[in-house]
N, C-alpha and C positions, 0 to 999 in steps of 0.2 A: 095342340092336343084337343082332342074332343071331350066334352063335358061328360063326367060321369053321373047319370041320371038312376042308376039302381044299384043292386047288389052284384047282379050277373054283369054289368059294365066294369065294375072293380074287379071281380074275379078274372075278367079276359085281360085287363090291363096287366093284372098280377101275375097271370101266366105268360103274357108277352113279355115283361120285363125279366121274368126269371128264365126263359128260354134265350134270352139276349144276353145274360151274363157272360162274364169271361169265363168261369168254370163251365158253363154250359151243361152242367149235369154232371162233370167229372167228379164232383164229390160223392156220388154214390159208390164209385170204383177207383177212389184215391189210392188205395192201397195197390195200385196196378199200375201207377203214374208215378212220374218224379214229384217229390213233393218239396218244396222250396218254403222256407220260413224267414223271414225277414223281421229281426227285432226292431221294435218301433216305438221303445220307451224314449224319454224325454232326452237321455244322452246318445241315444243312437239317433233320433231326428237332428239334433244338433252336428251330429258328425256326419250328417250327408246320408241316412238310411233312405229317406223318401226318394231321392234321386236314384239311389242304387236300385231301390224296389222297382221304380218306374223303368229304369234301364232293363232290369231282368225281365219283366213283364214283356216288353216290346221285343227284346231280343227273342225271348223263347218262343214267342208267337210267328216273329219273322222268320226263324230258322225249322220252324213246323214240328217243335218237341212238346208233346203233350205234358202238360205240368200243372200242378195246382200250387199257386203261389199265394200265401196267405201272412198276415202280419200277426205276430206275437209281441207280447210285453218284454220284460226284462229279461234276459239270458243272463243275466251274471257277469258277464264279461265286456263291462263299460270301459275297461282299458283298451279293448280291441274293436271297437266299434268302427263302423257298421258291422254287425256280424250276421252271418246268413247259415242256416241250417237246410243241409239237402240232403234227402233222404231217396236214395234209387229204390227200385222195386227189388225185394228180397234182400236188402242189405241194410245195416245199422245206419243211422243218421251220422252225418260227420257235420262239424261246426267250423266255419272258416271265418277269421277275424280281418279288418282292415280292408273291408270289400268295397272298393271304388270300382268305376266303369272298366277298368283295365282288368283287375281281379275278377270280376264276375263275368267278363268275355272268358277268361282263362278256365273259369270254374265250369261254364257252358262248354265250351271245345273240349278241356281235357278231361274233366270228372264226368258231366252228364253224357257227353256224347261219346266218351271214350273208356270210361272208367280208369283213367290214370288220375294218380293223386298230384295236385299241384301243390306248391308251396302255400303257407298260410293256414295250416291246420291248427285249430285249437284243441290240445290233448285233453281228453277225458279226465278231469281231476275228482270226480265223485263216483260213488257206485249208487247202483238203482236200489230202492228200498226192499224189493223181492230178491235180490241176490243174496 
């Protein structure tokens, strides 16, 4: 890596790093893309969420699916970790529980690619404040 000698060098490096991120500017149009959120609280990580997240990121990229993958804190479903929330464009978010590599593959193939609901859905047990 070249030495940073002035503010212009720092800005150039920042621009290079931002253009090379996985989202690649996708966050500006996130509502038009598949959004995947993985709970990464302590219980989630202990249950394998980090491996699930890495698998999802790799597989979505391999399968050329434009998606924004982000980490969240606790979703409140500790009993069902790892948990993954998926939002397809124009649809409500869906939360899946016990997501390992096999379940993640099923979510990609059935739900994200074909909008078919796989098993493992965590039912919504709350109402939003504005409803």
